[in-house]
N, C-alpha and C positions, 0 to 999 in steps of 0.2 A: 147843588141846588139849594136855594135859600128858602127857609120856611116863611110862610105868610106871617105878617105881624098883626096882632089884634090890638085894637085901641079900646080904651075903656068906654069911649063914646059910641062904639060900634055895637054894643050889646044892649038889649032891653031886658027887663025883668022877665024871666021865664023863656027866653028865646036864645037860640044859639047865636054866637057872635058872627057878624058878617066878615068874611075874609077879604082883606085888602090884597091886591096883587101889586107886586113891585113892577113899576114901569120905567121906561127910559125914553128920553127925547120929548120933543114937542108934541108928537102925535100920541104919546103914551103907549108905545109898543111894549108888550109884555117881555120881561127879562128872559123867559124861556124861548121866545121867538128870536131875540137877539143872539142868545147863546147858540141856538140851533143853526141859524144862518152863518154864524162865525165858524162853527164846527164843519158845516158843509163846505164853506169857502176854503178853510184850511186843508180839508181833505182834497179838494179839487186842485189847489195850488201844489200840494205835495205830489199828487198824481201826475200833473203836467210837468213838474220838475223832474220826476223820475223818468217819464217818457222822453223828455228832451235830453236828459243825460244819456239814456240808452241810444238815442239817435246820434248824439255827438260822439259816443264811443264806438259806434259801428263804422268800420273803415271803408265799406263799399258805398258807392254813390247812389243817387236816385231816391232821396228821401223827401222830395218835394211833396208827394202825395201824403206822406206821414205828417208832415208839418201842416198841410192843409186840413187834415182830419183834426189835428190838435186845435187849430184855430177855429174851425167850425164848431166843434163840441164845446170849446171854451165860450164862444159867443152864445151857444144854446144854453149852457149852464148859467152864464151871467144874466141872461134874460129871465130864466126861471127863478134864480135867486133874487133878482130885482123885483119880480112880481110877487114873490113870497114876502119880501121886505115891505112892500106896499100894501099887503093884506089880501092878496089874491087867494080866494078860497080853493080854487082848483090847483094852483101851484103849491099851496101849503099841504093839501091832501096828497098830491103826488109825491112831494118831497118826504112827507111823513111815511108813506108806504114804501117808497124806494129805499129810504135810509134804514128803515126797520128790516126790510127784507135783505138788502145787500149786507148790512152790518151783521145780521144773524148768519148769513152764508159765509162771510169772512171768518167769523168766530168758529162756526162749525167746521170749516176747512182746516182749522188749526188742530183738530182732534187727531187726524191721521199722522200729522207731523209729530205730535206729542207722543203718540204710540211708537213711532219710529225712534224717537230719542230713547225710549225705555228699552225697546227690543234690540236695537242695533248695538254691536259692541263699540267700545270707546275708540275714538279716532276714525269713525266711519265717514261715509260720504254725506251723512245728514248734516254735518257741521257746515257744509257748503251752502245750505239753505237758510241758515240763521239770519243773514242780512235781509232776506226776503220775508222771513217770518215775523220779525219784530214790526216792520211797517204794517203788515197785514193785521197783526194783533191790535195795534193802535188805531188803524183805520176802521176795523170792525167795531171796536168799542166806541169810537167817535161817531160813526154813522148810526149805530144802534141808539146811542144816547140822543143824537140830534133827532132821529125819527120819533123817539118816545117823547121828547120835549115838545115837538110840534103837535102831539096828540093831547096835550094838557087842556084843561077847560078854559083857562084864560086866553089861550091863543084862539080857540074856536069862538069864544064870546067876542074877542076883539075883531076878528075877521068877519064875523057874522055867519060862520059856517055851522 
């Protein structure tokens, strides 16, 4: 996260300096909005990639409905992310709450696995879950960060929320 920069012309005698917000693009989107939408998109693409990889590795047929679910929810996510990118107050509020909640749940779900690492003897079956734990840790941190970035003041001022 980048700190705000204060300019010498932004302060008056006896008053606190006015904070400038770093913006990106022609519409002046706050950097925290850009980073949050990028984190949500990266999370979604990784999730879709893992789901598609699981479908490709399954050797039984009949995955047309699974692919249809992936396509439907990807279109729904793309619409939500586009609306947040354009400054939709409801989309920003929803993504903020969902990212904070799901990210915190992902990170809280790591606690039992960590306890299992400590309690179980070396070479146990917990090592089989490591490939699933690392993406969950990174996903939880990314979603929690994105949700908190969308709650910043410059995002709410920019979107009018």
